Biopython code that builds the backbone (N, CA, C, O; Angstrom):
import numpy as np
from Bio.PDB.StructureBuilder import StructureBuilder

atoms = [
    (1, "MET", "N", (32.185, -4.466, -57.997)),
    (1, "MET", "CA", (31.376, -5.430, -58.715)),
    (1, "MET", "C", (32.264, -6.175, -59.701)),
    (1, "MET", "O", (33.026, -5.558, -60.445)),
    (2, "SER", "N", (32.168, -7.490, -59.708)),
    (2, "SER", "CA", (32.935, -8.287, -60.656)),
    (2, "SER", "C", (31.983, -9.135, -61.493)),
    (2, "SER", "O", (30.827, -9.348, -61.128)),
    (3, "VAL", "N", (32.490, -9.608, -62.611)),
    (3, "VAL", "CA", (31.731, -10.494, -63.494)),
    (3, "VAL", "C", (32.484, -11.813, -63.579)),
    (3, "VAL", "O", (33.651, -11.850, -63.968)),
    (4, "GLN", "N", (31.810, -12.885, -63.215)),
    (4, "GLN", "CA", (32.360, -14.236, -63.320)),
    (4, "GLN", "C", (31.677, -14.926, -64.499)),
    (4, "GLN", "O", (30.478, -14.748, -64.716)),
    (5, "ILE", "N", (32.432, -15.707, -65.251)),
    (5, "ILE", "CA", (31.892, -16.379, -66.434)),
    (5, "ILE", "C", (32.046, -17.885, -66.289)),
    (5, "ILE", "O", (33.112, -18.385, -65.931)),
    (6, "ILE", "N", (30.955, -18.602, -66.575)),
    (6, "ILE", "CA", (30.948, -20.063, -66.547)),
    (6, "ILE", "C", (30.507, -20.550, -67.924)),
    (6, "ILE", "O", (29.480, -20.112, -68.443)),
    (7, "ASP", "N", (31.275, -21.445, -68.505)),
    (7, "ASP", "CA", (30.888, -22.097, -69.745)),
    (7, "ASP", "C", (30.502, -23.528, -69.388)),
    (7, "ASP", "O", (31.361, -24.363, -69.104)),
    (8, "ALA", "N", (29.207, -23.797, -69.407)),
    (8, "ALA", "CA", (28.704, -25.119, -69.032)),
    (8, "ALA", "C", (28.173, -25.881, -70.247)),
    (8, "ALA", "O", (27.395, -26.823, -70.097)),
    (9, "ARG", "N", (28.587, -25.479, -71.436)),
    (9, "ARG", "CA", (28.152, -26.197, -72.637)),
    (9, "ARG", "C", (28.681, -27.628, -72.586)),
    (9, "ARG", "O", (29.822, -27.880, -72.200)),
    (10, "GLY", "N", (27.810, -28.556, -72.990)),
    (10, "GLY", "CA", (28.176, -29.970, -72.976)),
    (10, "GLY", "C", (27.818, -30.670, -71.672)),
    (10, "GLY", "O", (27.868, -31.898, -71.600)),
    (11, "LEU", "N", (27.459, -29.913, -70.644)),
    (11, "LEU", "CA", (27.060, -30.510, -69.365)),
    (11, "LEU", "C", (25.555, -30.728, -69.350)),
    (11, "LEU", "O", (24.797, -29.898, -69.853)),
    (12, "LYS", "N", (25.134, -31.815, -68.789)),
    (12, "LYS", "CA", (23.706, -32.133, -68.708)),
    (12, "LYS", "C", (23.177, -31.827, -67.317)),
    (12, "LYS", "O", (23.916, -31.815, -66.333)),
    (13, "CYS", "N", (21.870, -31.581, -67.266)),
    (13, "CYS", "CA", (21.183, -31.292, -66.018)),
    (13, "CYS", "C", (21.521, -32.386, -65.006)),
    (13, "CYS", "O", (21.493, -33.563, -65.364)),
    (14, "PRO", "N", (21.830, -32.050, -63.794)),
    (14, "PRO", "CA", (21.787, -30.740, -63.137)),
    (14, "PRO", "C", (23.144, -30.031, -63.063)),
    (14, "PRO", "O", (23.289, -29.075, -62.302)),
    (15, "GLN", "N", (24.129, -30.475, -63.829)),
    (15, "GLN", "CA", (25.482, -29.934, -63.685)),
    (15, "GLN", "C", (25.598, -28.421, -63.866)),
    (15, "GLN", "O", (26.318, -27.792, -63.089)),
    (16, "PRO", "N", (24.923, -27.788, -64.859)),
    (16, "PRO", "CA", (25.052, -26.331, -64.962)),
    (16, "PRO", "C", (24.579, -25.605, -63.692)),
    (16, "PRO", "O", (25.207, -24.639, -63.259)),
    (17, "ILE", "N", (23.490, -26.067, -63.109)),
    (17, "ILE", "CA", (22.974, -25.436, -61.887)),
    (17, "ILE", "C", (23.909, -25.712, -60.711)),
    (17, "ILE", "O", (24.086, -24.849, -59.852)),
    (18, "LEU", "N", (24.505, -26.892, -60.661)),
    (18, "LEU", "CA", (25.469, -27.183, -59.601)),
    (18, "LEU", "C", (26.688, -26.267, -59.710)),
    (18, "LEU", "O", (27.246, -25.855, -58.693)),
    (19, "LYS", "N", (27.103, -25.948, -60.937)),
    (19, "LYS", "CA", (28.218, -25.011, -61.125)),
    (19, "LYS", "C", (27.841, -23.616, -60.625)),
    (19, "LYS", "O", (28.659, -22.930, -60.012)),
    (20, "ILE", "N", (26.610, -23.203, -60.886)),
    (20, "ILE", "CA", (26.140, -21.904, -60.391)),
    (20, "ILE", "C", (26.164, -21.898, -58.866)),
    (20, "ILE", "O", (26.657, -20.952, -58.252)),
    (21, "THR", "N", (25.639, -22.943, -58.266)),
    (21, "THR", "CA", (25.587, -23.042, -56.805)),
    (21, "THR", "C", (26.988, -23.002, -56.200)),
    (21, "THR", "O", (27.211, -22.337, -55.188)),
    (22, "ALA", "N", (27.923, -23.706, -56.813)),
    (22, "ALA", "CA", (29.297, -23.725, -56.305)),
    (22, "ALA", "C", (29.936, -22.335, -56.387)),
    (22, "ALA", "O", (30.696, -21.950, -55.499)),
    (23, "ASN", "N", (29.632, -21.588, -57.442)),
    (23, "ASN", "CA", (30.195, -20.245, -57.586)),
    (23, "ASN", "C", (29.468, -19.209, -56.740)),
    (23, "ASN", "O", (30.039, -18.173, -56.402)),
    (24, "ALA", "N", (28.211, -19.480, -56.397)),
    (24, "ALA", "CA", (27.399, -18.512, -55.658)),
    (24, "ALA", "C", (28.014, -18.155, -54.305)),
    (24, "ALA", "O", (27.880, -17.022, -53.842)),
    (25, "ILE", "N", (28.682, -19.106, -53.678)),
    (25, "ILE", "CA", (29.248, -18.823, -52.350)),
    (25, "ILE", "C", (30.399, -17.820, -52.420)),
    (25, "ILE", "O", (30.749, -17.206, -51.412)),
    (26, "LYS", "N", (30.990, -17.653, -53.611)),
    (26, "LYS", "CA", (32.097, -16.709, -53.784)),
    (26, "LYS", "C", (31.632, -15.321, -54.201)),
    (26, "LYS", "O", (32.417, -14.372, -54.194)),
    (27, "MET", "N", (30.354, -15.198, -54.565)),
    (27, "MET", "CA", (29.842, -13.946, -55.115)),
    (27, "MET", "C", (29.460, -12.969, -54.006)),
    (27, "MET", "O", (28.961, -13.355, -52.949)),
    (28, "LYS", "N", (29.712, -11.694, -54.283)),
    (28, "LYS", "CA", (29.334, -10.627, -53.360)),
    (28, "LYS", "C", (28.121, -9.893, -53.913)),
    (28, "LYS", "O", (27.799, -10.014, -55.095)),
    (29, "SER", "N", (27.460, -9.143, -53.067)),
    (29, "SER", "CA", (26.299, -8.365, -53.491)),
    (29, "SER", "C", (26.682, -7.442, -54.648)),
    (29, "SER", "O", (27.664, -6.703, -54.568)),
    (30, "GLY", "N", (25.900, -7.495, -55.715)),
    (30, "GLY", "CA", (26.153, -6.671, -56.885)),
    (30, "GLY", "C", (26.964, -7.363, -57.963)),
    (30, "GLY", "O", (26.991, -6.896, -59.102)),
    (31, "ASP", "N", (27.636, -8.479, -57.632)),
    (31, "ASP", "CA", (28.413, -9.219, -58.624)),
    (31, "ASP", "C", (27.483, -9.838, -59.669)),
    (31, "ASP", "O", (26.302, -10.074, -59.416)),
    (32, "ILE", "N", (28.050, -10.091, -60.843)),
    (32, "ILE", "CA", (27.313, -10.693, -61.957)),
    (32, "ILE", "C", (27.934, -12.045, -62.284)),
    (32, "ILE", "O", (29.155, -12.178, -62.363)),
    (33, "LEU", "N", (27.080, -13.041, -62.473)),
    (33, "LEU", "CA", (27.515, -14.346, -62.932)),
    (33, "LEU", "C", (26.908, -14.563, -64.308)),
    (33, "LEU", "O", (25.687, -14.534, -64.464)),
    (34, "GLU", "N", (27.762, -14.783, -65.313)),
    (34, "GLU", "CA", (27.296, -15.041, -66.675)),
    (34, "GLU", "C", (27.558, -16.508, -66.970)),
    (34, "GLU", "O", (28.670, -17.000, -66.780)),
    (35, "ILE", "N", (26.531, -17.201, -67.433)),
    (35, "ILE", "CA", (26.660, -18.630, -67.698)),
    (35, "ILE", "C", (26.081, -18.967, -69.064)),
    (35, "ILE", "O", (25.047, -18.442, -69.476)),
    (36, "THR", "N", (26.774, -19.848, -69.742)),
    (36, "THR", "CA", (26.322, -20.359, -71.033)),
    (36, "THR", "C", (26.171, -21.862, -70.906)),
    (36, "THR", "O", (27.077, -22.548, -70.433)),
    (37, "ALA", "N", (25.009, -22.379, -71.336)),
    (37, "ALA", "CA", (24.751, -23.818, -71.256)),
    (37, "ALA", "C", (23.855, -24.236, -72.409)),
    (37, "ALA", "O", (23.066, -23.442, -72.922)),
    (38, "ASP", "N", (23.989, -25.501, -72.809)),
    (38, "ASP", "CA", (23.169, -26.010, -73.905)),
    (38, "ASP", "C", (22.267, -27.173, -73.485)),
    (38, "ASP", "O", (21.712, -27.873, -74.332)),
    (39, "CYS", "N", (22.129, -27.367, -72.205)),
    (39, "CYS", "CA", (21.226, -28.383, -71.670)),
    (39, "CYS", "C", (19.777, -27.968, -71.979)),
    (39, "CYS", "O", (19.423, -26.796, -71.844)),
    (40, "ALA", "N", (18.955, -28.920, -72.388)),
    (40, "ALA", "CA", (17.575, -28.624, -72.795)),
    (40, "ALA", "C", (16.742, -27.969, -71.692)),
    (40, "ALA", "O", (15.858, -27.165, -71.987)),
    (41, "THR", "N", (17.006, -28.299, -70.436)),
    (41, "THR", "CA", (16.191, -27.766, -69.334)),
    (41, "THR", "C", (16.845, -26.574, -68.635)),
    (41, "THR", "O", (16.336, -26.100, -67.619)),
    (42, "PHE", "N", (17.954, -26.090, -69.162)),
    (42, "PHE", "CA", (18.739, -25.062, -68.473)),
    (42, "PHE", "C", (17.930, -23.820, -68.111)),
    (42, "PHE", "O", (17.974, -23.377, -66.964)),
    (43, "GLU", "N", (17.196, -23.252, -69.059)),
    (43, "GLU", "CA", (16.491, -22.003, -68.762)),
    (43, "GLU", "C", (15.470, -22.180, -67.640)),
    (43, "GLU", "O", (15.409, -21.354, -66.728)),
    (44, "ASN", "N", (14.682, -23.229, -67.694)),
    (44, "ASN", "CA", (13.696, -23.476, -66.624)),
    (44, "ASN", "C", (14.384, -23.720, -65.287)),
    (44, "ASN", "O", (13.967, -23.188, -64.258)),
    (45, "ASP", "N", (15.444, -24.532, -65.310)),
    (45, "ASP", "CA", (16.186, -24.811, -64.079)),
    (45, "ASP", "C", (16.778, -23.524, -63.502)),
    (45, "ASP", "O", (16.749, -23.305, -62.291)),
    (46, "LEU", "N", (17.312, -22.682, -64.377)),
    (46, "LEU", "CA", (17.915, -21.421, -63.945)),
    (46, "LEU", "C", (16.876, -20.496, -63.329)),
    (46, "LEU", "O", (17.117, -19.895, -62.282)),
    (47, "ARG", "N", (15.727, -20.383, -63.974)),
    (47, "ARG", "CA", (14.650, -19.522, -63.426)),
    (47, "ARG", "C", (14.216, -20.020, -62.050)),
    (47, "ARG", "O", (14.006, -19.219, -61.140)),
    (48, "ASP", "N", (14.080, -21.329, -61.894)),
    (48, "ASP", "CA", (13.724, -21.916, -60.593)),
    (48, "ASP", "C", (14.804, -21.621, -59.552)),
    (48, "ASP", "O", (14.488, -21.243, -58.424)),
    (49, "TRP", "N", (16.081, -21.790, -59.922)),
    (49, "TRP", "CA", (17.183, -21.549, -58.995)),
    (49, "TRP", "C", (17.197, -20.092, -58.541)),
    (49, "TRP", "O", (17.357, -19.813, -57.353)),
    (50, "CYS", "N", (17.030, -19.163, -59.482)),
    (50, "CYS", "CA", (17.032, -17.739, -59.136)),
    (50, "CYS", "C", (15.870, -17.404, -58.206)),
    (50, "CYS", "O", (16.036, -16.637, -57.258)),
    (51, "SER", "N", (14.713, -17.965, -58.466)),
    (51, "SER", "CA", (13.549, -17.729, -57.623)),
    (51, "SER", "C", (13.782, -18.255, -56.204)),
    (51, "SER", "O", (13.517, -17.551, -55.230)),
    (52, "ARG", "N", (14.273, -19.480, -56.089)),
    (52, "ARG", "CA", (14.533, -20.072, -54.772)),
    (52, "ARG", "C", (15.648, -19.341, -54.029)),
    (52, "ARG", "O", (15.596, -19.196, -52.808)),
    (53, "SER", "N", (16.656, -18.881, -54.773)),
    (53, "SER", "CA", (17.827, -18.240, -54.160)),
    (53, "SER", "C", (17.668, -16.738, -53.975)),
    (53, "SER", "O", (18.520, -16.076, -53.382)),
    (54, "LYS", "N", (16.559, -16.209, -54.493)),
    (54, "LYS", "CA", (16.288, -14.767, -54.415)),
    (54, "LYS", "C", (17.397, -13.945, -55.083)),
    (54, "LYS", "O", (17.853, -12.934, -54.549)),
    (55, "LYS", "N", (17.814, -14.408, -56.260)),
    (55, "LYS", "CA", (18.801, -13.702, -57.079)),
    (55, "LYS", "C", (18.102, -13.182, -58.325)),
    (55, "LYS", "O", (17.127, -13.774, -58.788)),
    (56, "MET", "N", (18.598, -12.074, -58.868)),
    (56, "MET", "CA", (17.952, -11.454, -60.020)),
    (56, "MET", "C", (18.492, -12.038, -61.328)),
    (56, "MET", "O", (19.680, -11.934, -61.632)),
    (57, "LEU", "N", (17.592, -12.651, -62.087)),
    (57, "LEU", "CA", (17.935, -13.109, -63.430)),
    (57, "LEU", "C", (17.793, -11.897, -64.342)),
    (57, "LEU", "O", (16.684, -11.433, -64.604)),
    (58, "MET", "N", (18.919, -11.390, -64.820)),
    (58, "MET", "CA", (18.904, -10.161, -65.600)),
    (58, "MET", "C", (18.404, -10.397, -67.020)),
    (58, "MET", "O", (17.587, -9.630, -67.529)),
    (59, "TRP", "N", (18.890, -11.452, -67.659)),
    (59, "TRP", "CA", (18.420, -11.813, -69.000)),
    (59, "TRP", "C", (18.862, -13.226, -69.353)),
    (59, "TRP", "O", (19.809, -13.776, -68.792)),
    (60, "VAL", "N", (18.127, -13.787, -70.310)),
    (60, "VAL", "CA", (18.474, -15.075, -70.909)),
    (60, "VAL", "C", (18.272, -14.895, -72.409)),
    (60, "VAL", "O", (17.247, -14.370, -72.843)),
    (61, "ARG", "N", (19.254, -15.331, -73.199)),
    (61, "ARG", "CA", (19.094, -15.237, -74.651)),
    (61, "ARG", "C", (19.756, -16.432, -75.332)),
    (61, "ARG", "O", (20.662, -17.071, -74.797)),
    (62, "GLU", "N", (19.265, -16.697, -76.520)),
    (62, "GLU", "CA", (19.814, -17.765, -77.354)),
    (62, "GLU", "C", (21.062, -17.227, -78.036)),
    (62, "GLU", "O", (21.061, -16.123, -78.580)),
    (63, "GLU", "N", (22.135, -18.027, -77.999)),
    (63, "GLU", "CA", (23.384, -17.600, -78.622)),
    (63, "GLU", "C", (24.139, -18.826, -79.128)),
    (63, "GLU", "O", (24.614, -19.642, -78.338)),
    (64, "ALA", "N", (24.244, -18.946, -80.429)),
    (64, "ALA", "CA", (24.998, -20.036, -81.062)),
    (64, "ALA", "C", (24.569, -21.426, -80.575)),
    (64, "ALA", "O", (25.409, -22.266, -80.255)),
    (65, "GLY", "N", (23.262, -21.655, -80.524)),
    (65, "GLY", "CA", (22.759, -22.966, -80.133)),
    (65, "GLY", "C", (22.771, -23.244, -78.647)),
    (65, "GLY", "O", (22.517, -24.373, -78.226)),
    (66, "ALA", "N", (23.062, -22.234, -77.845)),
    (66, "ALA", "CA", (23.077, -22.386, -76.382)),
    (66, "ALA", "C", (22.306, -21.226, -75.765)),
    (66, "ALA", "O", (21.968, -20.259, -76.448)),
    (67, "LYS", "N", (22.036, -21.328, -74.493)),
    (67, "LYS", "CA", (21.407, -20.233, -73.748)),
    (67, "LYS", "C", (22.508, -19.536, -72.929)),
    (67, "LYS", "O", (23.325, -20.183, -72.274)),
    (68, "LYS", "N", (22.499, -18.222, -72.987)),
    (68, "LYS", "CA", (23.439, -17.431, -72.191)),
    (68, "LYS", "C", (22.580, -16.568, -71.264)),
    (68, "LYS", "O", (21.556, -16.018, -71.670)),
    (69, "ALA", "N", (23.020, -16.465, -70.020)),
    (69, "ALA", "CA", (22.237, -15.722, -69.027)),
    (69, "ALA", "C", (23.157, -14.971, -68.074)),
    (69, "ALA", "O", (24.325, -15.317, -67.898)),
    (70, "GLN", "N", (22.590, -13.927, -67.462)),
    (70, "GLN", "CA", (23.308, -13.216, -66.403)),
    (70, "GLN", "C", (22.439, -13.171, -65.162)),
    (70, "GLN", "O", (21.236, -12.914, -65.213)),
    (71, "ILE", "N", (23.104, -13.436, -64.037)),
    (71, "ILE", "CA", (22.444, -13.393, -62.721)),
    (71, "ILE", "C", (23.157, -12.327, -61.902)),
    (71, "ILE", "O", (24.387, -12.282, -61.859)),
    (72, "GLN", "N", (22.369, -11.465, -61.249)),
    (72, "GLN", "CA", (22.983, -10.480, -60.354)),
    (72, "GLN", "C", (22.775, -10.922, -58.910)),
    (72, "GLN", "O", (21.672, -11.286, -58.501)),
    (73, "PHE", "N", (23.857, -10.879, -58.160)),
    (73, "PHE", "CA", (23.839, -11.279, -56.752)),
    (73, "PHE", "C", (23.682, -10.070, -55.849)),
    (73, "PHE", "O", (23.646, -10.213, -54.626)),
]
sb = StructureBuilder()
sb.init_structure("model")
sb.init_model(0)
sb.init_chain("A")
sb.init_seg("    ")
for serial, (resi, resn, name, xyz) in enumerate(atoms, 1):
    if name == "N":
        sb.init_residue(resn, " ", resi, " ")
    sb.init_atom(name, np.array(xyz, "f"), 0.0, 1.0, " ", f" {name:<3s}", serial, name[0])
structure = sb.get_structure()
């Protein structure tokens, strides 16, 4: 199991989700993707992406004016 980290602060919708999608093809079962973004719609977009992709959203929290989340593949 590996942990990949994406810093998408400063990117506007849909760029943070596009970064997740681009990294998803490299992820193996059990891997964790941690992403930080400050886009206003990020949390909703992320929840929708996880639901459509059947990936587990482990948590989302506010951190220094941005949202940080972990997705398990």
